[in-house]
C-alpha positions in Angstrom: 81.7 -55.6 -42.4 81.5 -56.5 -46.1 82.3 -60.1 -46.8 85.0 -59.1 -49.3 86.9 -57.3 -46.4 86.6 -60.2 -44.0 89.5 -61.6 -42.1 90.5 -64.2 -43.0 90.0 -63.1 -46.6 87.6 -65.9 -47.6 86.8 -64.4 -51.0 90.4 -63.6 -51.9 91.1 -64.0 -55.6 93.9 -66.5 -54.9 92.4 -69.9 -54.3 94.7 -71.8 -52.0 92.9 -75.1 -52.6 95.8 -77.3 -51.5 96.1 -75.5 -48.2 92.3 -75.7 -47.7 92.3 -79.4 -48.5 95.3 -80.4 -46.5 94.5 -78.1 -43.6 90.9 -79.4 -43.5 91.9 -83.0 -43.5 94.4 -82.4 -40.7 91.9 -80.5 -38.7 89.2 -83.2 -39.2 91.5 -86.0 -38.1 92.9 -83.9 -35.2 89.6 -82.9 -33.8 88.5 -86.6 -33.8 91.7 -87.6 -32.0 91.4 -84.8 -29.5 87.7 -85.4 -28.7 86.4 -82.2 -30.3 87.4 -79.0 -32.1 88.7 -75.9 -30.4 85.2 -74.6 -29.4 84.3 -78.0 -28.0 87.6 -78.0 -26.0 86.5 -74.7 -24.3 83.2 -76.2 -23.4 85.0 -79.3 -21.9 87.4 -77.1 -20.0 84.5 -75.4 -18.3 83.2 -78.9 -17.3 86.5 -79.8 -15.6 88.3 -81.6 -18.5 92.0 -81.0 -17.9 92.9 -82.8 -21.1 91.4 -80.0 -23.1 93.6 -77.5 -21.4 96.6 -79.3 -22.8 95.0 -79.5 -26.2 94.2 -75.7 -26.3 97.7 -74.8 -25.2 99.2 -76.8 -28.0 96.8 -75.5 -30.6 97.6 -71.9 -29.4 101.4 -72.3 -29.5 101.4 -73.9 -33.0 98.9 -71.5 -34.4 100.9 -68.6 -33.0 104.1 -69.6 -34.7 102.4 -70.6 -37.9 101.6 -66.9 -38.4 104.2 -65.2 -36.3 108.0 -65.4 -36.6 110.1 -67.2 -34.0 111.9 -64.8 -31.6 114.9 -63.3 -33.2 113.9 -64.8 -36.6 111.9 -63.9 -39.7 110.8 -67.5 -40.2 107.4 -69.0 -39.1 106.3 -72.6 -39.0 104.4 -72.0 -42.2 107.3 -70.7 -44.1 109.6 -73.4 -42.8 107.3 -76.4 -43.4 104.7 -75.5 -46.0 105.2 -72.3 -48.1 107.8 -73.4 -50.6 105.8 -76.5 -51.8 102.2 -75.7 -51.1 101.7 -72.0 -52.1 102.8 -72.5 -55.7 99.8 -74.8 -56.1 97.4 -71.9 -55.5 95.2 -70.8 -58.4 94.6 -67.1 -59.2 90.9 -66.5 -59.8 91.4 -62.7 -60.3 88.9 -60.6 -58.3 87.1 -63.1 -56.1 86.7 -66.9 -55.5 83.1 -66.9 -54.3 80.6 -68.8 -56.3 78.5 -65.7 -57.1 81.3 -63.8 -58.7 82.4 -66.9 -60.6 78.9 -67.6 -62.0 78.1 -64.0 -62.9 80.8 -61.4 -63.0 78.2 -58.8 -64.1 75.7 -59.4 -61.4 77.5 -61.2 -58.6 75.2 -60.1 -55.8 72.1 -61.5 -57.6 74.0 -64.8 -58.2 75.0 -64.9 -54.5 71.5 -64.4 -53.3 70.2 -67.2 -55.7 73.0 -69.7 -54.8 72.8 -68.9 -51.1 69.0 -69.2 -51.1 69.2 -72.5 -53.0 71.7 -74.0 -50.6 69.6 -72.9 -47.6 66.5 -74.5 -49.0 68.4 -77.7 -49.7 69.8 -77.8 -46.2 66.4 -77.0 -44.7 64.7 -79.7 -46.7 67.3 -82.2 -45.7 67.0 -81.3 -42.0 63.2 -81.4 -42.0 63.3 -84.9 -43.5 64.7 -86.1 -40.1 62.0 -87.1 -37.6 64.4 -86.6 -34.8 65.1 -83.0 -35.9 61.4 -82.2 -36.3 60.7 -83.5 -32.8 63.5 -81.4 -31.2 61.9 -78.0 -31.7 60.5 -78.1 -28.1 63.8 -78.9 -26.5 65.9 -76.2 -24.8 69.4 -76.8 -26.1 72.5 -74.7 -25.7 73.5 -73.3 -29.1 76.9 -72.1 -30.1 77.8 -68.7 -31.4 80.7 -66.3 -31.7 81.6 -65.9 -28.0 84.6 -64.6 -26.1 87.1 -67.2 -25.1 86.4 -66.9 -21.3 82.7 -66.6 -22.0 82.5 -70.1 -23.4 84.4 -71.6 -20.5 82.4 -69.6 -17.9 79.1 -70.6 -19.5 80.1 -74.3 -19.6 81.3 -74.1 -16.0 78.1 -72.6 -14.8 76.0 -75.2 -16.6 78.2 -78.1 -15.3 77.8 -76.8 -11.7 74.0 -76.3 -12.1 73.6 -79.7 -13.6 76.0 -81.3 -11.2 78.0 -82.8 -14.0 81.3 -81.0 -13.2 84.1 -83.4 -12.7 87.8 -83.3 -13.2 89.1 -85.5 -16.1 92.6 -86.5 -16.9 94.2 -89.0 -19.3 93.3 -92.6 -18.6 96.4 -94.0 -20.3 99.5 -93.1 -22.3 97.7 -93.9 -25.5 94.9 -91.5 -24.5 97.5 -88.8 -23.9 99.3 -89.5 -27.2 96.0 -89.4 -29.1 95.1 -86.0 -27.7 98.6 -84.7 -28.3 98.6 -85.7 -32.0 95.1 -84.3 -32.4 96.1 -81.0 -30.9 99.2 -80.7 -33.2 97.1 -81.5 -36.2 94.4 -79.0 -35.3 97.1 -76.3 -34.7 98.6 -76.8 -38.1 95.4 -77.6 -39.9 93.4 -74.7 -38.6 95.9 -72.1 -39.8 96.6 -73.9 -43.2 92.8 -74.0 -43.9 92.2 -70.5 -42.6 89.6 -71.7 -40.2 87.9 -74.6 -38.4 84.4 -76.1 -38.2 83.0 -72.7 -37.3 85.5 -70.3 -38.9 85.3 -72.0 -42.3 82.4 -74.5 -42.0 79.9 -71.8 -41.0 81.4 -68.3 -41.5 83.4 -69.0 -44.6 80.8 -71.1 -46.3 78.2 -68.3 -45.7 80.4 -66.1 -48.0 80.1 -68.8 -50.8 83.9 -68.9 -51.0 85.1 -72.0 -52.9 88.0 -72.5 -50.5 85.6 -72.6 -47.6 83.6 -75.4 -49.2 86.8 -77.3 -49.9 87.9 -76.9 -46.2 84.5 -77.9 -44.9 84.3 -81.1 -47.0 87.9 -81.9 -46.1 87.1 -81.5 -42.4 84.1 -83.8 -42.6 86.0 -86.3 -44.7 89.0 -86.4 -42.3 86.8 -86.7 -39.3 84.6 -89.4 -40.8 87.4 -91.6 -42.0 89.1 -91.3 -38.6 85.9 -92.3 -36.7 85.5 -95.3 -39.0 89.0 -96.4 -38.3 88.5 -96.0 -34.6 85.2 -97.8 -34.7 86.8 -100.7 -36.6 89.6 -101.0 -34.1 87.1 -100.9 -31.2 85.0 -103.7 -32.7 87.7 -106.0 -34.2 90.7 -105.4 -31.9 
């Protein structure tokens, strides 16, 4: 599939920067509260984590009604809570919002190759500077990919059984339950607002060089980082 025809439309001419920013921040905070993003929840379910089942169900229900009308209505959660005040903030960039088209409208493909190659080299150089990363090439680590919903759970279950790490986990306190509940709600809203998550936008979207994807990815990292710092501060000083 051509990147311009991708769903979600990462390269759409309308830059919904406010939705990317707010959604990314919400998702970053939410995945920290809920002990991981959606894909991590699937992995944890396979390992016996019952908390992640609740998280995934809440994410699914909210995401469903963010894009689909309520029964017997033409309203969605998005139109009720966000559309009227956040969509007018969108910026029309005409044909496409990706960096290649914005830098060179006459030769966008060449610009895309150059920018994509430059970003790849910078990331590779940054990674190779890490001694820990260089020393990890001989390790056999599970990597993530685009897998079917039951496939992730089944793979995690198989591994947890083979490694004898499978164990049922539940909430240890009400505050633990509340934290995961809030995290799930934030991820449900944030993932749809930002048109993706750590994988959907952070990897797939960014690979198209879409400006909105970069905004989302930075917002996710920022939201998660700030939340972890607050949690660490409370752990140490409280």
